[in-house]
NUKOL-839317 format. One line per 3 residues: number of its first residue (from 0); for each residue x negated, y, z of C-alpha. Coordinates in steps of 0.02 Angstrom, whole numbers, always signed. Layout:
% residues N
NUM	X/Y/Z ~ ...
***
This chain:
% residues 249
0	+255/-391/-682 ~ +203/-208/-675 ~ +325/-65/-675
3	+336/+122/-658 ~ +368/+138/-473 ~ +500/+229/-373
6	+384/+226/-221 ~ +350/+409/-187 ~ +162/+399/-162
9	+116/+294/-314 ~ +153/+288/-501 ~ +147/+103/-547
12	+140/-68/-468 ~ +26/-213/-514 ~ +64/-384/-441
15	-68/-517/-478 ~ +3/-602/-322 ~ +183/-616/-266
18	+258/-684/-106 ~ +206/-666/+75 ~ +248/-715/+254
21	+295/-613/+407 ~ +160/-565/+533 ~ +234/-423/+639
24	+397/-328/+674 ~ +377/-215/+523 ~ +407/-368/+413
27	+579/-406/+486 ~ +681/-328/+345 ~ +551/-346/+206
30	+608/-259/+46 ~ +489/-366/-58 ~ +570/-526/+4
33	+744/-464/-43 ~ +684/-408/-214 ~ +590/-570/-248
36	+744/-675/-214 ~ +846/-562/-328 ~ +717/-579/-467
39	+713/-768/-442 ~ +902/-775/-464 ~ +885/-670/-624
42	+760/-796/-694 ~ +607/-682/-693 ~ +461/-801/-731
45	+340/-729/-601 ~ +468/-761/-464 ~ +513/-942/-501
48	+447/-980/-325 ~ +546/-840/-246 ~ +447/-764/-103
51	+326/-908/-86 ~ +149/-845/-111 ~ +99/-868/-293
54	-58/-815/-386 ~ -35/-749/-564 ~ -201/-755/-656
57	-118/-694/-816 ~ -85/-527/-730 ~ -267/-488/-694
60	-304/-397/-857 ~ -151/-284/-854 ~ -235/-122/-792
63	-353/-125/-941 ~ -203/-99/-1056 ~ -159/+68/-975
66	-267/+204/-1052 ~ -191/+349/-956 ~ -254/+361/-775
69	-122/+322/-646 ~ -103/+281/-463 ~ -72/+94/-449
72	-3/+7/-294 ~ -86/-164/-291 ~ +26/-308/-236
75	+180/-212/-188 ~ +262/-384/-180 ~ +129/-470/-74
78	-26/-443/+32 ~ -194/-460/-56 ~ -275/-518/+107
81	-147/-652/+149 ~ -237/-803/+218 ~ -173/-911/+74
84	-253/-803/-62 ~ -420/-881/-118 ~ -573/-772/-89
87	-625/-792/-270 ~ -459/-721/-328 ~ -474/-571/-210
90	-646/-539/-283 ~ -575/-553/-459 ~ -444/-421/-418
93	-581/-307/-352 ~ -684/-335/-508 ~ -539/-275/-616
96	-515/-121/-506 ~ -702/-85/-513 ~ -705/-94/-702
99	-541/+0/-730 ~ -616/+150/-642 ~ -501/+277/-727
102	-357/+217/-617 ~ -333/+245/-431 ~ -290/+80/-346
105	-196/+84/-181 ~ -200/-74/-74 ~ -105/-104/+88
108	-126/-247/+211 ~ -65/-300/+381 ~ -203/-430/+386
111	-342/-313/+437 ~ -451/-446/+516 ~ -469/-539/+352
114	-498/-375/+262 ~ -640/-336/+382 ~ -715/-510/+365
117	-715/-502/+174 ~ -764/-320/+155 ~ -952/-351/+131
120	-912/-467/-15 ~ -809/-339/-110 ~ -855/-204/-237
123	-795/-39/-163 ~ -792/+125/-258 ~ -695/+289/-235
126	-549/+239/-348 ~ -507/+93/-233 ~ -406/+161/-87
129	-385/+39/+58 ~ -246/+55/+185 ~ -169/-36/+331
132	+13/-38/+386 ~ +45/+6/+568 ~ +225/+8/+629
135	+198/+9/+818 ~ +58/+55/+938 ~ +28/-130/+974
138	-46/-145/+798 ~ -165/+3/+801 ~ -310/-121/+805
141	-283/-129/+616 ~ -346/+50/+604 ~ -508/+6/+694
144	-533/-141/+574 ~ -503/-28/+424 ~ -628/+99/+488
147	-766/-32/+486 ~ -739/-85/+305 ~ -836/-24/+154
150	-686/+66/+80 ~ -729/+245/+32 ~ -549/+307/+43
153	-455/+240/+195 ~ -272/+271/+229 ~ -129/+225/+346
156	+49/+178/+304 ~ +148/+208/+463 ~ +305/+131/+392
159	+426/+74/+449 ~ +382/+181/+600 ~ +463/+88/+745
162	+393/+184/+892 ~ +283/+326/+951 ~ +98/+314/+907
165	+38/+415/+1055 ~ -146/+367/+1045 ~ -169/+375/+856
168	-353/+396/+809 ~ -380/+477/+638 ~ -570/+475/+639
171	-632/+427/+464 ~ -454/+413/+399 ~ -423/+504/+235
174	-233/+499/+217 ~ -78/+462/+321 ~ +93/+407/+256
177	+244/+407/+372 ~ +414/+333/+334 ~ +569/+259/+411
180	+643/+90/+371 ~ +771/+75/+231 ~ +897/-54/+175
183	+1008/-177/+269 ~ +975/-180/+456 ~ +865/-23/+449
186	+800/+28/+620 ~ +801/+216/+654 ~ +647/+327/+663
189	+650/+471/+786 ~ +602/+644/+725 ~ +478/+673/+867
192	+377/+519/+814 ~ +354/+585/+638 ~ +327/+765/+695
195	+191/+715/+818 ~ +93/+625/+682 ~ +117/+771/+560
198	+51/+893/+689 ~ -100/+783/+726 ~ -140/+772/+540
201	-134/+961/+529 ~ -254/+977/+676 ~ -378/+855/+600
204	-359/+912/+419 ~ -294/+741/+365 ~ -177/+741/+213
207	+0/+696/+270 ~ +135/+617/+162 ~ +312/+602/+228
210	+393/+465/+123 ~ +570/+452/+188 ~ +687/+450/+338
213	+757/+284/+278 ~ +924/+213/+331 ~ +1040/+88/+251
216	+1060/+208/+103 ~ +899/+307/+110 ~ +948/+436/-20
219	+1076/+509/+101 ~ +940/+555/+226 ~ +811/+628/+107
222	+625/+660/+127 ~ +613/+827/+214 ~ +532/+847/+384
225	+570/+1012/+470 ~ +646/+1080/+311 ~ +507/+1042/+188
228	+426/+905/+85 ~ +255/+840/+137 ~ +168/+764/-15
231	-16/+788/+28 ~ -144/+665/-41 ~ -333/+638/-40
234	-425/+745/-166 ~ -509/+607/-268 ~ -459/+609/-453
237	-530/+474/-569 ~ -595/+517/-742 ~ -509/+456/-902
240	-581/+297/-978 ~ -729/+317/-1094 ~ -730/+235/-1265
243	-860/+112/-1201 ~ -748/+62/-1055 ~ -601/+35/-1172
246	-708/-75/-1284 ~ -762/-180/-1135 ~ -588/-220/-1073
***
């Protein structure tokens, strides 16, 4: 299933894989797990297995049907680099992203070691943005792994931010997203944690995106940091599809 997205930093979601498993504290109150179980109860065919990892080959061709360029969050309901996802399927997803070059594809993983291992086998180009999620300083090794990949646009999702990232290294990082946790059981984010990262981004010239404060009902807390919205993004803009590309889909 692919939908127009309410996620502030993207425009659509594309889920050729659904389901995942928890690997670190940021996964504790996983929104995707809650949503998958809801969709399973509603009888949505792609979620017949609930949040158990499931590959959907029939979803691979979907981006070719969208002629207007858009930012696409890949596997908002899973992790492309989950250890249970076959390498051949990961390569198939990359082949679609490579061919559908008029879209910007945004990928996030917590499994940075597998990302690094597979990176030489993948077809990277500027419209494929690769990011890692880092919720606590214990997991900053994911940033080092990301830095060593072949991705041309590299970004960080520091969400849910669960502690201060005092030694954050932004060398060769093209974009930073910060956000608090939302939904049932949401853990609070302190303003000084977000402000410190914002200030570091300003010093290094790294685009900074403040997604949300979060909370049980996130709309009550808004998206402003120090009285303003921070919606900066990398400058890459893909070109519209050519007639030849549309004929090859």
